[in-house]
NUVO-633916 format. One record per residue (C-alpha): residue in three letters; x, y, z. Coordinates in steps of 0.02 Angstrom, whole numbers, plus 50000, padded with zeros to 5 digits. Last residue first. Example, Ala and Ser with C-alpha at 12.3 -4.5 7.8 and 13.67 -1.06 7.14 Angstrom:
Ser506844994750357Ala506154977550390
This chain:
Unk459735044950777Unk458335054950807Unk457095039650755Unk455905043850636Unk454115038550664Unk452715036350500Unk451375048550529Unk450025043950622Unk448315051450537Unk446785055850660Unk445185053250623Unk444195064650540Unk442875077250644Unk441715087050487Unk442365105350470Unk441215116650554Unk441655136250459Unk441305129150287Unk442225139950181Unk443225127050070Unk443665133349892Unk445505136449890Unk446175125550032Unk445215110349950Unk445955114649775Unk447605115549814Unk447685098449892Unk447795093150093Unk449175080450136Unk450805090250179Unk449555101050284Unk449535085850401Unk451215079550388Unk451665098250443Unk450545094450592Unk451015081350638Unk452925085950640Unk452665102650732Unk451685092650831Unk453105082450890Unk452755065950948Unk453885055650779Unk455515064350802Unk456055078950703Unk457625084750731Unk457695105150707Unk458925115050592Unk459275131550630Unk459355146150485Unk458435157150567Unk458225154650750Unk456985142850824Unk455275147650909Unk455115140351087Unk454225125751098Unk452615126951249Unk451625124951112Unk449705130251169Unk448785127451009Unk448615144450961Unk450475145650971Unk450855132950856Unk449795141350735Unk450605157450776Unk452105148650734Unk451615141150574Unk451245157650495Unk452895164450532Unk453615148450456Unk452975150350313Unk453145168950297Unk455035164550319Unk455245153050190Unk454255162550070Unk455605177850099Unk457125162750073Unk458275158850208Unk457455142550307Unk458775131850281Unk458425115050179Unk459025099550263Unk460925091650212Unk460705077450071Unk461445060850106Unk459785051450015Unk458655065049939Unk457715077450016Unk455885080549969Unk455445093949873Unk454455111449951Unk453795121349826Unk453085137649893Unk451465144149832Unk451345162649785Unk450225168849931Unk448335171549849Unk447255186049827Unk445615180649790Unk444435166749691Unk445085172649517Unk446865167049546Unk446365149649573Unk445365149449413Unk446975154849325Unk448225142449413Unk447005126849351Unk447635127349171Unk449505124149234Unk449295105549257Unk449615099749417Unk451175086749449Unk451795099249575Unk450355092149698Unk451615078449775Unk452645088849831Unk451345099149935Unk450955116749886Unk450565127750043Unk449185140950069Unk449845156250126Unk448515166650239Unk448785182050187Unk448515196550329Unk447225207550358Unk446475199550499Unk447905202650591Unk447325212450735Unk445935201350758Unk447195186850828Unk445965175150926Unk444465175650839Unk445285174550655Unk446475160050700Unk445265148250768Unk444385149750602Unk445975147550522Unk446225131550627Unk444735124650585Unk444495130050406Unk446275119250394Unk445575105550471Unk444125106850366Unk444875105450205Unk446115090650249Unk444825081950315Unk443895083650142Unk445535080550036Unk446065062750112Unk444135059550103Unk444225063349904Unk445835056849850Unk445485038949916Unk446885031749954Unk448335026549850Unk449255041749896Unk449455034550074Unk450515018449984Unk451805030949888Unk452015038350066Unk452285020650143Unk453655017750010Unk454585034250034Unk454665029050217Unk455475013550192Unk456845021750052Unk457195033950187Unk457395020750318Unk458445008050222Unk459725025350178Unk459835030150344Unk460265013050387Unk461685009650251Unk462425026650276Unk462295023250462Unk463385007550414Unk464475014950296Unk464845027950446Unk465125014050577Unk466075005550485Unk467275024150428Unk467335027050608Unk467695009050669Unk469185007650543Unk469785023950611Unk469645018650786Unk470535000750753Unk471965012450671Unk472185022950798Unk472355007550924Unk473354999650779Unk474555015850791Unk474475017150995Unk474924998551004Unk476454999050886Unk477155016550980Unk476725003951146Unk477704992051092Unk479135001651026Unk479295010951185Unk479434995351274Unk480504985851164Unk481745001651172Unk481665000751341Unk481854982251326Unk483284981751235Unk484154995351349Unk483944983651496Unk484664970851399Unk486154981751319Unk486404987351490Unk486504967851572Unk487524962151401Unk488764975951447Unk488924971451631Unk489044953451575Unk490384959451439Unk491644969251561Unk491514956351695Unk492064944051564Unk493514955651512Unk494014959651692Unk494184938951699Unk494854936951537Unk496284952251558Unk496484943751749Unk496934925951650Unk497754931551490Unk498764945451627Unk499104928551726Unk499904920751571Unk500654934751517Unk501664936951679Unk502084917651662Unk502544919451482Unk503734934451555Unk504614922151666Unk504984908151542Unk505864924351442Unk506794930651552Unk507294911351594Unk507804908051440Unk508734927451395Unk509664922151569Unk510234904151488Unk510524911851330Unk511514927251404Unk512694915551522Unk513074902451386Unk514574915551293Unk515204919451453Unk514634935651574Unk515674949451637Unk514414963251704Unk514904981551667Unk515424997451751Unk516964992551879Unk516904974551828Unk515574959751907Unk516244944151818Unk515064927551790Unk515934911351850Unk514304905451893Unk512284908451872Unk510884902451991Unk509864916851920Unk509314920052100Unk511264924152106Unk511294933851960Unk509824943852011Unk510614948752179Unk512284952952118Unk511344965051989Unk510514972052107Unk512004974952244Unk512914983452101Unk511604997452093Unk510425000151914Unk509005004352029Unk507564994152059Unk505774996151976Unk504374984652062Unk502894980651968Unk503534965651902Unk504334960252056Unk506124956552089Unk507294944652058Unk507184937751871Unk505964951451821Unk507444964251853Unk508324955151693Unk508394970551567Unk508444983851691Unk509644976151802Unk510764973951650Unk510494992151568Unk510954999551740Unk512534985551752Unk513164986451583Unk513294974751482Unk514924963451407Unk514594947351334Unk515784936951248Unk517004935151416Unk518634925751406Unk519374909551427Unk518354899651338Unk517654910351192Unk519604917151186Unk520144901451154Unk518934896351028Unk519204912250937Unk520924909550915Unk520674892450847Unk519344903150711Unk520524914050675Unk520134914650480Unk521894911050450Unk522054895150549Unk520214887050516Unk520644891150316Unk522244880850333Unk521404867750428Unk520024864750315Unk521204862550176Unk522234848550283Unk520814839750330Unk520104838550140Unk518234834550164Unk517174824950024Unk515424822850027Unk514944833449852Unk516564839649749Unk516874854149716Unk518864851349675Unk519454863049808Unk518704853349954Unk517974856650113Unk517724876950096Unk517304883750258Unk516124895650284Unk516414908250438Unk514664915250512Unk514914931650619Unk513424941050722Unk513874956850744Unk512594970250854Unk512274982650740Unk512905001150719Unk514584993350653Unk514034986050509Unk513204999050425Unk514625011650442Unk515894999150395Unk515064996450230Unk514975014450201Unk516965017150228Unk516995001950134Unk516255009149989Unk517225024349998Unk518785015849978Unk518135005749820Unk517355020149740Unk519045029649754Unk520045013949693Unk518675014849538Unk519125034049502Unk518435048149498Unk519065062649380Unk520055075049420Unk519925085849274Unk518135087449342Unk516565073649301Unk515015080549288Unk515435081249096Unk515475094648988Unk515215089948794Unk514725103748682Unk514875098048490Unk513565081648556Unk512155092548634Unk512325104248459Unk512085088248346Unk510355084948472Unk509965101048421Unk509165112548575Unk507305116148529Unk506535107748664Unk507535113848804Unk507165133148748Unk505295127348754Unk505545123648914Unk505705141348953Unk507415147649050Unk508125141349230Unk508675126149146Unk509315138149020Unk511255138549079Unk511375118949091Unk510985117248906Unk511915128448846Unk513415122748964Unk513045103748916Unk512035092049066Unk512925083449193Unk512715097149309Unk510845100949295Unk510665081649308Unk511535081149471Unk510125094749549Unk508595085249482Unk509185066949513Unk509625070649693Unk507885062149741Unk507825048349619Unk509195038649715Unk511055039349627Unk511575027349523Unk513265018549614Unk515305022249600Unk515195023049804Unk515445043049809Unk513715042249713Unk513555044949533Unk512215057049468Unk510575054249374Unk510285058949187Unk511375045749121Unk510105032249190Unk508655042449190Unk508545043348993Unk508985026648964Unk507525022049067Unk506475034148970Unk506725027048794Unk507125041448677Unk508915041148699Unk509555059948691Unk510395055248866Unk511235042748775Unk512105054348649Unk512765065348783Unk513545051048899Unk514235045248749Unk515105061648699Unk515675064648873Unk516985050248849Unk516845035349020Unk518455034349093Unk518625017649201Unk520085025449260Unk520655009849385Unk520184997849216Unk521545007249119Unk522825009549265Unk522894990349333Unk522744983249143Unk524424970549174Unk524874971149351Unk524734952449366Unk524504948249563Unk525534935349659Unk524524931549822Unk525104923249975Unk524104917150105Unk522724919850224Unk523094935250297Unk523564942450136Unk525764943650093Unk525514952349925Unk526644950249783Unk526904958349647Unk527164956749448Unk527344965549284Unk528874954449235Unk529234939849332Unk531234936249355Unk531194939749524Unk529634941449642Unk529084959349700Unk528744958749853Unk527494966249983Unk526754961750165Unk528694962450248Unk528774980050205Unk529534993650089Unk528024998549974Unk528615017949908Unk530025010349783Unk529134995149736Unk527625000049710Unk528025015749612Unk529055002149505Unk527544991649480Unk526605007949422Unk527765012649323Unk527714995149221Unk526064995649204Unk526185012049096Unk525915030849151Unk526005044049012Unk524305050849049Unk524735051349212Unk523165053749335Unk523205035249350Unk524975035049431Unk524335045949563Unk522655034449590Unk523845017749611Unk524775025649735Unk523315029949827Unk522655013149814Unk524325005649899Unk524625017050027Unk525805033450018Unk524705046850029Unk523565041650114Unk523335024250203Unk522325012450148Unk523244994750089Unk524694997650171Unk523695002350327Unk522594987750290Unk524314974350300Unk525014983950460Unk523184981950538Unk523114960550486Unk523184955750675Unk523604936750695Unk523074931850872Unk523714931151064Unk522324927951212Unk522614937851350Unk522374928051529Unk520504936551611Unk520984948051779Unk519474959651742Unk519934978451823Unk518704985851683Unk519954995651605Unk521054979351573Unk519704965251515Unk518784979751408Unk520434982051309Unk520404962751304Unk518494962151220Unk518894976551100Unk520514969051031Unk519844949251022Unk518194948350958Unk517704962650871Unk519404972550826Unk519774953450752Unk518284952250673Unk518274970150592Unk520094966450518Unk519234948650440Unk518024960850367Unk519184973350304Unk520584961650250Unk519144951750147Unk518784969750048Unk520674970550026Unk520544953649953Unk518854957249816Unk519864974949777Unk521494963749728Unk520374950549642Unk519844963149516Unk521524971949485Unk522084956149431Unk522454938549498Unk523124922349360Unk523244907949450Unk521774912949554Unk521824916649733Unk520144922949786Unk519484927349955Unk517764928049966Unk516564940549874Unk515184948349993Unk513484942350069Unk513274955150213Unk511674951850322Unk510914966750393Unk509514965050513Unk508764980650562Unk507324986550712Unk505995000850658Unk505485016850803Unk506225028950689Unk505475022350522Unk503975024650590Unk502865008550604Unk501345001550495Unk500755017850389Unk502585021950364Unk502495007550233Unk504344999450226Unk505445002250060Unk505044984849961Unk504734994349795Unk506045008349813Unk507084997149881Unk506854984649693Unk507054999849611Unk508585007049686Unk509344989549642Unk508514988549449Unk509225004149454Unk510925000849490Unk511204985049393Unk510724996149238Unk511995009749294Unk513414995249278Unk512594985849137Unk512625003449031Unk514345008249092Unk515204992849051Unk514554993248888Unk514915010848863Unk516745008848937Unk516884994048789Unk516245004548649Unk517505020248709Unk518975004848723Unk518704999848563Unk518615016948494Unk520455019448567Unk521265003848483Unk520405008948333Unk520965025948334Unk520075042748388Unk519745056448290Unk519925073948369Unk518365087948346Unk518935103548430Unk517895114648523Unk518545133048578Unk518015140248745Unk520005140548770Unk520165123548732Unk518695110248722Unk519145094048680Unk517715083448568Unk517875065348557Unk517815054348389Unk517525034548312Unk516165031048453Unk515275046248465Unk515425048448284Unk514675031248260Unk513355035848394Unk512605052148302Unk512525041648173Unk511445027348205Unk510295036948302Unk509705033648474Unk508245023448528Unk509505011748613Unk508794995248521Unk508765005848374Unk510665012248390Unk511264993248469Unk510354985348295Unk511235001048179Unk512934997148254Unk512854979948224Unk512204981248046Unk513434997248016Unk515004983047949Unk516524995347888Unk516545005148055Unk517575019148055Unk519405022348122Unk520555039048105Unk522315036948122Unk523105044147969Unk522355060847950Unk522645075247852Unk522385067747658Unk521405053447743Unk521935035047804Unk520495024447870Unk520695009548031Unk519514999148029Unk518064995148208Unk517054980748250Unk515274981848322Unk514964964848394Unk515284971748572Unk513804984748556Unk512514969748498Unk512674963248666Unk512564977248742Unk510994982548642Unk510054967548697Unk510344970848876Unk509714987448856Unk508144980548769Unk508034966448900Unk507984981749030Unk506714993448922Unk505484976448932Unk505514975149114Unk505204992649138Unk503784992149019Unk502974976949060Unk502834985149252Unk504154978249412Unk503284974749556Unk504214962549649Unk503104947949591Unk503154949849423Unk505224954249411Unk505404938149509Unk504364930549375Unk505214934449229Unk506804930049348Unk506044912449358Unk505704909649181Unk507524915249129Unk508024901649250Unk506954887449174Unk507614893348999Unk509564895449067Unk509334876449156Unk508574867349012Unk510194869948922Unk510254863548727Unk509814881848666Unk511114888348777Unk512234875848771Unk512044877248564Unk512304893448577Unk513974896248674Unk514844882048562Unk516174892148495Unk517584881348557Unk518454899048628Unk517134906748698Unk515754918948650Unk514704929348777Unk515394947048750Unk515744941848560Unk513884936448516Unk513534919748486Unk513384914748317Unk511784906248251Unk510344913348321Unk510824933248303Unk510134945548412Unk509024959848352Unk507934963248498Unk506404957748396Unk507304945048300Unk507914935248430Unk506084934548500Unk505544916948445Unk505084911348632Unk506004898148649Unk507524909648592Unk506994923648686Unk507184913348822Unk508964906948805Unk509624923348764Unk508864932048889Unk509724917249030Unk511414917548946Unk511514936048951Unk510844934549145Unk512394924249208Unk513484936949214Unk514984932849077Unk515794917549081Unk517594907849134Unk518534894849082Unk520144907449042Unk519764923749093Unk518174934149030Unk518204952248946Unk516824964448925Unk515504961549029Unk516744956149166Unk517594972649182Unk515954977349272Unk516444967949412Unk515324976949556Unk516074987249686Unk514534987949802Unk512734984649836Unk511424989349958Unk510004981549979Unk508354985650062Unk506854977850167Unk505134979850225Unk504094976250342Unk504494960650452Unk503584958350612Unk504734959250760Unk503544968350883Unk504574982550847Unk504064981450675Unk505814975750563Unk506564981050427Unk507814967350332Unk509444973750268Unk510324967650152Unk512134969950104Unk512814963549943Unk514624964449878Unk514784962349712Unk515414948149582Unk514544934149682Unk515054918549617Unk513914906349538Unk514854889949454Unk516384891949587Unk518054889649542Unk518574895149400Unk517214907649386Unk515234907249353Unk514484923249371Unk513494932849479Unk512664950449502Unk511304950549371Unk510614934149405Unk511164937249601Unk510094951849606Unk508424943549564Unk508824926949653Unk509004937449806Unk507504950249797Unk506354936049773Unk506304931349959Unk505784948649987Unk504594949349871Unk503504933549921Unk503634940150103Unk502884957250058Unk501424947749965Unk500954939750121Unk500594955050208Unk500134950150380Unk501804949350425Unk502974934850492Unk504654937450561Unk505234922750612Unk504764914950416Unk505574928750348Unk507114929150471Unk507264910550433Unk507244911450234Unk508204927850210Unk509644915650338Unk509394902250215Unk509644913850057Unk511344921650144Unk511914902150185Unk511884901249995Unk512854916949961Unk514234910450070Unk514364891850020Unk516444891150000Unk516384894849838Unk517604909549865Unk518424909850021Unk517364916350189Unk516504927850259Unk514604930150304Unk514274945450434Unk512724945850496Unk512164962450580Unk511004966950731Unk509994982450768Unk509504984350959Unk507954981851038Unk508694971051169Unk507194954951145Unk506524958350985Unk508244962050913Unk509034947950999Unk507854935050977Unk508104938150772Unk509974939250784Unk509954921550882Unk508554913050778Unk509754918450620Unk511094908850700Unk510214894050738Unk509404894450567Unk511284892750495Unk511444876650582Unk512314866450748Unk511474851550798Unk510004856050919Unk509804858451093Unk511294864251125Unk511114881451039Unk509474882551146Unk507764884351075Unk506864898851035Unk506184894350846Unk507774881350795Unk506514865250766
């Protein structure tokens, strides 16, 4: 409802303030600061919660876990820093400044929290009707329902001293209250969501339980021959429990509580503590444990919520700070804590007056703007009375705190002697009291305990003992130094500061081997303690002064947005509006004067050059960049149709509603520009898409063409290979068939009349031999080889002697038929050569025109080849007929037609 809307469009709400700060940050690219002030119980903490929720909603980040972590920061910190007071059940006992970090586009990317002036004294003592910090009751109830009280050495019947009250019903209230149990579960969820480990949470619980056990340590005085004010611990149960939880030795802890070391002229002297002194040391240790633990939790939260540098650089990011500080307090009995709180509220009021009234009216005069001056109540004199040096109230308090013999009465006397103005007075017939006229009214302070609370001394013996703890978290708490604001330093300064806080033996041995550090005895460390602080130790007042300076330095950087929380009544009743009580708050906070100066004055004062650069879209084209001149500024204001504005020498003075109107008009113009850009970018994108689609289509066609050609070629190769294999198989089958057919015919011929075949063959052979002798007389002495066919290989060996008797014969050559798939025989042997020559001469006789083949050449035979016919005829002549026949004229024999063999 309040996102980007006019203030007048909705009823007043804290969401409107958060939205205004967010829009100013995004539009102006400047840091913003929301300052929430008001009395205690007026609603500052709840307002801060709502602002954080709305800013988290506006700066929606992609990381949902980060948003959840930021929303869990306030509940966790408030559990450790808030407590129940007489006028507020959830009173902030510390100052909190939360910085939410955003990217230039407005997305939240991290957070950082700063804490100031924790009321540590509440740990050890509370006023009547008040309680300790919430976390002690939460942890007690949670551990009770988890049956873990024995684990943390906490009693289940009697309440520890630090959380006990007058009626003694704390345990019953804790057990019966469902709120405490629910809050404990919520705190555990906060630890888990933010990112704390189980080991860290367990260490936090152990330290809190150790603080409660430390409060139960009691001391009694004992006398000896040489000492009469010595203290000891009669019941060591609480001491042992605290030492066990802190992971230190009980003897070392007892000695650190009941004695202290003094180094004089190089000699160490051990002095015993009285009962009161031991009690103060015990309480100081408890306050130091809780204060440093609280600082460590804040530092740990900052480490877990720090912005990611990969998303946005730290320099380009923007911040929205939210200040939630303790409100103005005026109790029946006001002590040192109320004085610090009220001084802080005086500082915030002064900053408000300066920003709203003083600086604005000074600019009217310097710029020559005619504006009626508004009178307001300036609290500068009161603030000077507190903070100036060396005669301010805090300086006098520090000076008196350095005197060991100073008392509360001497402090009141010093105040009365040096603070002589209308804002300070001492009431008559009231001891140890003084009064201050604050901007919100008169407050009477009781000086009792001022000096001791301001000193806030922690003995060095306690520090050394706690550094020997086996608990890593406890070692870290007391090894890290304190900053000028009294908080625990971050880990970056831990090493150098820890070296300054070590005893001289360890300090001198830091540059030596680590083995030396391990051999240092614990008791030796306790005997030679030298704390980080020198003789001029830091006081709470000095921490407070630096805290105010640090807080103001953060607030001044951003543009302020003030939120005034008004308390409706003092009875904490809902829906009850006390007019008198509200009117008092409106007067002393300066709200009425603020209304007047807002009506008459100009709340927004912008440099002319910056104004033109920011709003030139309203009167000029977007691509034009006009000069930052007065004429251009007037032209923009006229085009925007604004009235009641004033142009100074260097600045444009606008009413509080002018900037809102200009921002809305600028947002509309930018929305139009963005719309036109969207259409243009859409058209360009569509054209680019069509071009890319065409390119991709053409590229796809090329790829498809190449691929299809490749596939076709591969298929063709495969088809050729398959056809070749098929042809080979067909040829092989066909050749086998022809060979089997020829073989079958040959077998049929063998079955004919052997005599007829022999006689015919004999006649042919004799005729050829006779013709050979007549033609070639020179070769008559040539021996005629007689072939032996394959079919005559089966003749018996007994025929060979008879053949040799008839004359000289050439060794017969046996020719076996070729098998299937066998290559033709090559004529390489002497017998083959002789046989070839004989046949060649026979063919020459017949008039053959065939040229003789070379030796080893294969001849394909066809059915009409005379050589093949002769060979077929010769193969059918028997061996006996060739050798025995001598007849010159063979009988006529019908020709034998051999089977035809295709050349294929």
